[in-house]
BADO-727567 format. One record per atom (N, C-alpha, C, CB): x, y, z. Coordinates in steps of 0.2 Angstrom, whole numbers, plus 5000, padded with zeros to 4 digits. Glycine has a CB too. Example, Ala and Ser with C-alpha at 12.3 -4.5 7.8 and 13.67 -1.06 7.14 Angstrom:
<kefis>
506649725039/506249785039/506649845039/505749785045/506449895035/506849955036/506450005039/507049975029/
</kefis>
This chain:
<kefis>
505750035148/505749975145/506449955143/505249975139/506849995143/507549985141/507849945146/507950045139/508249895143/508649855148/509349865148/508549775146/509649865153/510449875153/510749815154/510649925159/511449815153/511849755153/511749715160/512549765151/511649765165/511649735172/510949695173/511649795177/510449715169/509749685170/509849615166/509249725166/510249605161/510249545158/510849505160/510249555150/510749445162/511349405164/511449355157/511249355170/512049365155/512249325148/512149255149/512949345146/512149225155/512149155156/511449135156/512449135163/510949175156/510249155156/509949135150/509849215158/510349145144/510149125138/510749115133/509649175134/510649075128/511249055124/511549125120/511049005118/512149125120/512449185117/512349195110/513249185119/512149145106/512049145099/511449185098/512049085096/510949195102/510349235101/510349305104/509749195104/510949325106/511049395109/510849445104/511749405111/511149435098/510949485092/510249485091/511349475086/509849435091/509149425089/508749465095/508949355088/508949455101/508649485106/508749555106/508849455113/509349585105/509449655104/509049685099/510249665103/508949655093/508549675088/507849675090/508649635081/507649625093/506949625096/506849685101/506849555099/507249695105/507149755110/507149815106/507749755115/507549825101/507549895097/506849895094/508149895092/506549845091/505949845088/505349865093/505749775085/505449835099/504949845104/504949925106/505049805110/505549945107/505650025108/505350065103/506350045109/505450045096/505150085091/504350075091/505450055084/504150015092/503350005093/503150055098/503149935094/503450055104/503250095110/503250165108/503750075116/503750185105/503750265103/503150275098/504450275099/503050235093/502450245088/501850245092/502450195083/501750195097/501150195100/501050265105/501050135105/501550285108/501550345112/501350405107/502250365115/501650405101/501450465097/500750455095/501850455091/500450395093/499850385091/499350405097/499750315088/499450385103/499050395108/499050465111/499150345114/499550505109/499550575111/499050615108/500250605110/498750595103/498150635100/497550595101/498250645092/496950625103/496350595104/496150565097/495850635107/495750505098/495550465092/495050515088/495150405094/494550545091/494050585088/494450645084/493550615093/494950675087/495350725084/495650705078/495850755089/495950645079/496350615073/495850595067/496750555075/495250565069/494850545064/494550605060/494250505067/494450665064/494150725060/494650755055/494050785066/495250735055/495750765050/495850715044/496450765054/495450655045/495550605039/494950595035/495750535042/495050585029/494450565025/494250495027/494650565017/493550475025/493350415027/493750355025/492650405024/494050355019/494450295017/495050295021/494650305010/495350345023/495950355028/495750325035/496250425028/495150345037/494950325043/494850245043/494250355045/494650215038/494550145038/495250115038/494150125031/495750145034/496350115034/496650115041/496850155029/496550175045/496850185052/496550125056/496750255054/495850125056/495550075060/495850005059/494750075059/495849985052/496149915050/496849905053/496049905043/497249955052/497949945054/498049935061/498350005051/497649975065/497649975072/497349905075/497150025075/496849885072/496549815074/497049765072/495849805070/497349765066/497849715064/498449715069/498049725057/498749775070/499249775075/499149755082/499549855076/498549765084/498349745091/498249665091/497649775093/497949635086/497849565085/498549535084/497449545080/499049565080/499649535079/500049535086/500049575074/500049585090/500349585096/500049525101/500249655100/499349515100/499049465104/499349395102/498349465104/499449395095/499749325092/500449315095/499749335085/500849365096/501449355099/501449345106/501949425098/500949375110/500849355117/500649285118/500349405120/500249265114/500049185114/500649145113/499449175109/501049165108/501649125106/502149125112/501949145100/502149175116/502649185122/502349145128/502749255124/501749135128/501449095133/501349015132/500749115135/501648995126/501648925124/500948905121/501748885130/500548955119/499948935116/500048945108/499348985118/499848895104/499848895097/499348945094/499748825094/499549005092/499049055089/498749025083/499449115088/498948975080/498648955074/498048915075/499148905070/497948895081/497348855084/496948905088/497548795088/497048965088/496649015092/496249055088/497149055097/495649085090/495249125086/495549185083/494649145090/496149205086/496449265084/496749255076/497149285088/496849195074/497049185067/496449205063/497149105066/495849185064/495249195060/495149275060/494649165063/495249305066/495149375066/495749415062/495249405073/496349395062/496849425057/496649415050/497549395059/496349355048/496149345041/495549385039/495949265040/495149395044/494549435043/494749515041/494049435049/495249535046/495549605045/495849605038/495949625051/496249555037/496649555030/496149565024/497049495030/495649525025/495049535019/494849605019/494549485021/494649635024/494449705024/495049755021/494149725031/495649735023/496149775021/496249775013/496849755024/496149715010/496149705003/495549745000/496149635001/494949745003/494449775000/494549855000/493749765004/494849875006/494949955006/495549965001/495249975013/495949925000/496549934994/496249934988/497049874995/495749894986/495349894980/495049954979/494849834979/494649984984/494350044983/494850104982/493950064990/495350104986/495850154985/496150154978/496450144990/496250094975/496550084968/496050114963/496750014967/495450094964/494950124959/494850194960/494250094961/494950224966/494950294966/495550334963/494950314974/496150294963/496750324960/496750314952/497350284963/496350264950/496350254943/496150314939/495850194941/496450324933/496350384929/495550384927/496750384923/495350444927/494650454925/494650474918/494350514929/494150454914/494050464907/493950534906/493550414904/494350574902/494150644900/493850634894/494850684900/493150644894/492750634888/492950684882/491950644889/493050744884/493250794879/493850774875/493350864882/494350754879/495050734876/494950674872/495550724882/494550624874/494450564871/494050584864/494050514875/493550624864/493250634858/493750674853/492650684859/494150724855/494650754851/495150704848/494950814855/495350654852/495850604850/495550564844/496050564856/494850544845/494550504840/494450544834/493850474843/494250604835/494050644829/494750654825/493750714831/495250674828/495850684825/496150614822/496450714829/496050564825/496250494822/495850474816/496150444827/495250504815/494850484810/494850544805/494150464812/495350584804/495350644800/495250624793/496050674801/494850664790/494650654783/494850724779/493950634781/495250714774/495450774770/494850814767/495950764765/494850884768/494350924765/494650944758/494250994769/494150964754/494350974747/494951024747/493751004743/494951074751/495451124751/496151094753/495251184755/496151034757/496751004759/497050954755/496650974766/496650944749/496950894745/497550914741/496350874739/497950864739/498650884736/498450924729/499050824735/498850974728/498851014722/499450994717/498751084723/499451024712/499951014707/500651044710/499851044700/500651084715/501251104718/501651054721/501051164722/501251004724/501550944727/501850894722/501050914732/502450884723/502750834718/502450764719/503550834719/502350734713/502050664713/502650624714/501650654707/502450564716/503050514717/503250494710/502750454721/503850484709/504150464702/504050384701/504950484702/503850374695/503750294694/504450264692/503250284688/504550204694/505150174693/505150144686/505350114698/505650154682/505650124676/506050064676/506050174671/505850014672/506149954671/506749954667/505649904668/507349934669/507949944666/508049884661/508549954670/508249884655/508349824651/509049814650/508049834644/
</kefis>
């Protein structure tokens, strides 16, 4: 997939987009490497190692990536992807991604420790016992005298 300088004739495209094309090529190489890594493990083997919520995330990210690549393909073919059903599919996947995120956030939310909560409330509502009341050993507050 790598292109050498010999493969690209600088006269085939405007020189001002050379940096953009080089960055795009690097991105494609990165995506290709990620896909190779992902495809080196069988799907069933990968799913066995994941919890159900993680499996859903993997499926959604895979579907979103595939549809995003199809979006780019349509754009390169001169087809407006905004008018293609792929747009609705991406929105549908995004909706499910948000649902999975909500579930994950609820799972991460702190659980109420009932024992700790009852101890906190009991201590906050502390009432002195007769043995804990102040005695004569405790100095009383001095009254302020009015100076004439």
